[in-house]
C-alpha positions in Angstrom: 0.0 -0.1 0.2 1.4 3.4 -0.8 0.4 6.3 1.0 1.0 10.2 1.2 0.1 13.9 0.5 0.1 15.0 -2.6 -0.2 18.8 -3.1 -1.9 21.3 -6.4 0.8 24.0 -6.9 -0.2 26.7 -9.4 -1.5 30.7 -9.7 -5.1 31.0 -9.6 -7.8 30.1 -12.7 -5.3 27.1 -13.5 -8.1 23.6 -12.3 -6.4 22.4 -10.0 -9.2 22.3 -8.5 -10.9 20.5 -11.3 -8.5 18.0 -11.2 -10.0 17.2 -8.5 -12.8 17.1 -8.9 -12.5 14.4 -12.5 -10.4 12.8 -10.3 -13.0 12.2 -7.5 -15.3 11.7 -10.5 -17.4 14.5 -7.7 -17.6 18.4 -6.8 -15.9 17.7 -3.9 -13.8 21.6 -4.0 -15.0 24.9 -5.2 -15.4 25.7 -8.4 -15.0 29.0 -11.1 -14.2 31.1 -13.8 -13.6 33.7 -11.1 -9.4 33.4 -10.2 -8.9 33.2 -6.0 -12.2 31.1 -5.7 -10.3 28.8 -3.9 -9.4 30.1 -0.1 -9.2 27.3 1.9 -6.2 24.6 2.3 -8.8 21.5 1.8 -7.6 17.4 1.7 -9.2 15.4 -1.1 -8.8 11.7 -0.3 -9.3 9.7 -3.4 -8.5 5.9 -2.0 -8.4 2.6 -4.4 -7.1 -1.3 -3.8 -2.9 -0.4 -4.0 -3.2 3.7 -2.7 -4.5 6.7 -0.7 -3.4 9.8 -2.4 -4.5 13.0 -0.2 -5.0 15.9 -2.4 -4.5 19.1 -0.9 -5.9 22.1 -2.9 -5.2 25.1 -2.4 -5.2 28.7 -3.0 -3.2 30.5 -6.2 0.0 31.7 -5.8 -0.8 35.2 -6.1 0.0 39.2 -6.1 -2.5 39.7 -2.4 -4.5 43.2 -2.0 -5.6 42.5 1.0 -5.7 40.2 4.4 -7.7 37.8 3.2 -5.3 37.5 0.4 -2.3 37.4 2.8 -3.6 34.8 4.2 -4.0 33.0 0.5 -1.0 33.2 -0.4 0.4 32.0 3.0 -1.4 29.2 2.6 -0.5 28.1 -0.7 2.5 29.1 0.2 2.9 26.1 3.3 1.3 23.8 1.5 4.6 23.3 -0.4 6.2 22.4 3.0 4.8 18.9 4.6 3.4 16.9 1.4 5.7 14.2 0.0 5.2 15.4 -4.0 3.7 18.6 -6.3 2.6 19.7 -8.6 2.9 22.8 -10.2 -0.2 23.6 -12.4 -0.3 24.8 -15.9 -3.1 26.9 -17.5 -1.9 25.9 -21.2 -3.8 28.2 -23.3 -2.1 31.3 -20.5 2.0 29.6 -21.1 4.5 29.5 -18.8 5.2 33.3 -17.2 5.9 35.8 -14.9 4.1 33.9 -12.5 5.4 30.6 -13.0 9.1 31.8 -12.9 8.0 33.3 -9.5 5.5 30.4 -8.0 9.2 27.6 -9.2 11.7 29.2 -7.1 9.3 28.5 -4.4 9.2 24.9 -5.0 12.5 24.5 -5.9 13.1 26.1 -2.5 11.1 23.6 -0.9 13.5 20.4 -2.6 9.7 18.6 -2.8 9.8 16.2 -5.3 7.4 17.3 -8.6 5.8 16.7 -11.4 4.5 18.7 -14.0 1.2 18.6 -14.7 -0.1 21.0 -18.4 -4.1 22.2 -17.3 -6.1 22.2 -20.3 -4.7 20.7 -22.6 -7.5 20.0 -24.9 -7.2 23.7 -25.7 -3.5 24.3 -27.6 -1.2 22.3 -30.1 1.5 19.9 -29.3 3.8 22.9 -30.3 3.0 24.6 -28.0 2.4 22.2 -25.1 5.7 21.3 -26.1 7.1 24.1 -25.6 4.9 24.9 -22.1 7.0 21.2 -20.9 10.6 23.1 -22.2 9.8 25.6 -19.8 8.9 23.4 -17.0 11.8 21.4 -17.6 14.6 24.1 -16.8 13.3 25.9 -14.3 12.1 23.2 -11.7 15.4 21.9 -10.6 13.7 19.2 -8.7 10.9 17.8 -11.0 9.8 14.1 -11.3 7.5 14.4 -14.6 5.0 16.1 -17.4 2.0 14.7 -17.6 -0.4 17.2 -19.6 -4.2 17.1 -18.8 -7.6 17.4 -19.1 -10.4 18.4 -16.8 -13.3 18.6 -19.3 -12.1 16.2 -21.3 -10.4 13.6 -19.1 -7.3 13.4 -20.8 -3.8 12.0 -18.4 -6.2 11.9 -15.6 -5.0 8.4 -15.0 -1.2 9.0 -16.2 -0.9 11.5 -13.5 -3.3 9.0 -11.0 -0.3 6.3 -12.2 2.2 9.3 -11.9 1.5 10.2 -8.5 1.2 6.1 -7.2 4.6 5.9 -8.6 6.6 8.2 -6.6 4.7 8.0 -3.1 6.1 6.0 -0.2 4.9 2.6 1.2 2.9 3.4 3.9 -0.8 3.2 5.5 -4.1 3.9 4.5 -4.8 7.5 6.7 -9.1 7.8 5.8 -11.1 5.6 5.9 -12.2 5.1 1.7 -15.8 6.0 3.2 -13.4 9.8 3.9 -14.0 12.0 0.0 -12.9 15.3 2.4 -11.5 16.3 6.1 -13.8 19.0 5.9 -17.4 19.1 8.2 -20.9 19.2 6.3 -20.4 23.5 7.6 -17.1 24.1 5.5 -18.8 21.8 2.4 -21.9 23.7 2.4 -20.4 27.2 2.6 -17.8 26.6 -0.5 -21.1 24.6 -3.1 -22.5 28.3 -1.9 -20.7 30.8 -2.7 -19.9 29.3 -6.2 -23.3 29.2 -6.9 -22.7 33.0 -5.9 -19.6 33.3 -8.4 -21.2 31.7 -10.9 -24.3 34.0 -10.9 -23.1 36.7 -9.8 -19.6 37.0 -11.9 -20.3 41.1 -13.2 -21.7 42.0 -10.4 -19.8 40.6 -7.4 -16.6 40.2 -6.4 -14.2 39.0 -4.3 -16.1 40.6 -1.5 -18.2 37.8 -0.9 -18.0 35.2 2.7 -20.0 32.2 3.9 -20.1 31.2 6.9 -22.8 28.3 7.8 -24.0 29.1 11.5 -26.5 26.2 11.9 -26.8 22.4 10.6 -29.0 19.9 12.0 -30.5 16.6 10.9 -34.9 17.3 10.9 -36.7 14.1 12.1 -38.2 13.4 8.7 -34.7 13.2 7.7 -34.1 16.6 5.7 -31.1 18.3 6.7 -31.8 21.9 7.7 -28.4 24.5 6.8 -28.8 28.3 7.7 -25.7 30.1 6.5 -25.4 33.6 6.3 -23.7 35.7 2.9 -21.5 38.4 4.3 -21.0 41.1 2.4 -18.8 44.0 2.3 -21.7 47.4 0.4 -25.5 47.6 0.7 -25.9 47.4 -3.2 -23.8 44.0 -2.8 -27.1 42.7 -0.7 -29.6 44.0 -4.0 -27.9 42.2 -5.5 -27.9 38.8 -4.8 -30.3 39.7 -3.1 -32.4 40.4 -6.6 -35.5 42.1 -8.3 -38.3 40.5 -5.5 -36.0 37.5 -4.0 -35.2 36.1 -7.4 -31.4 36.0 -7.8 -31.5 34.8 -3.5 -33.9 31.8 -5.2 -31.6 30.7 -7.8 -28.8 30.9 -5.6 -30.4 29.0 -2.6 -31.7 26.7 -5.3 -28.7 25.5 -7.6 -26.6 25.0 -4.1 -29.1 23.4 -2.4 -29.0 20.4 -5.1 -25.5 20.6 -5.1 -25.1 19.3 -1.5 -28.2 17.1 -1.8 -25.6 15.3 -4.6 -23.0 15.4 -2.1 -25.3 14.4 0.9 -27.1 11.7 -0.5 -30.3 13.1 1.5 -33.0 16.5 1.4 -31.9 19.6 2.4 -33.6 23.2 3.4 -31.2 25.3 3.1 -31.7 28.2 4.3 -29.7 31.8 3.2 -29.6 35.1 4.8 -27.9 37.9 3.5 -25.7 40.9 6.3 -23.2 44.1 4.7 -19.9 43.7 7.2 -18.1 46.6 5.5 -14.4 46.0 4.8 -14.4 42.5 6.6 -11.4 41.1 4.6 -9.3 43.1 6.4 -11.8 41.9 9.8 -9.6 39.5 11.4 -13.4 37.9 13.8 -14.9 37.1 9.7 -11.7 36.2 8.0 -10.6 33.7 11.2 -14.4 31.6 11.1 -14.1 31.7 7.2 -10.9 30.5 6.6 -11.3 27.8 10.0 -7.7 27.2 9.8 -5.3 29.7 11.9 -3.9 27.5 13.4 -3.0 26.0 10.3 -0.7 29.0 10.0 0.7 29.2 12.9 
């Protein structure tokens, strides 16, 4: 049996979360076209007959503009340490640019064995992919291999899993087979709600949204009741999320509820409330509640 921790690393929006979901064949981490969607480090557990891979999905490495951004970058950089393998993920369409050069330096300093992952390979030709692979090989000193993938078509995902297994150490199974995420339901629900907010209010709402689940309770009839607060920074943003005659909040709630029900395999009653908290991204008490990972960064 092989087991170990594998951390995706790359700039925002290169498809790290999409690859994890595609490998798991289930939505377990938030996905959005907006950069910097992932705010928290999440462990996703893939188990088969001969290996257990604990994928660490981290925020993309970027220049922070506020305290939440600083937290996100710190979480991403820390994830380079204390793992068995790094997956340096690059968007094939965007190529190997200045941010990748900086990330390569972090990777080289960590000394952690690394596999290069050229994602969105379905969007480029072979010459483009060859150039990116050459750049990865010239910049990463502790490189084991390079794999070309597409989270959309599934190309290269089986190869990636096999390469990961090949380089993992021998070790015991660390999680029971039925555990796929090391986070409570409240966290999963908050992430799925946040994903829907991004999806339906893409042009209007920036990253000034936080979702905190205040209550999760299973009712006698088997329905899971979830009450969540959506925090925004301005009254105008609150109006956008609620929408005319409450249409937008209803759309967000219905879509999030379906995903949560699929994840749980049971009926869900989702109770959403929108609250204004000015400049919450620079206020610790909101950030600490939302990210829930203070101890990991001490």
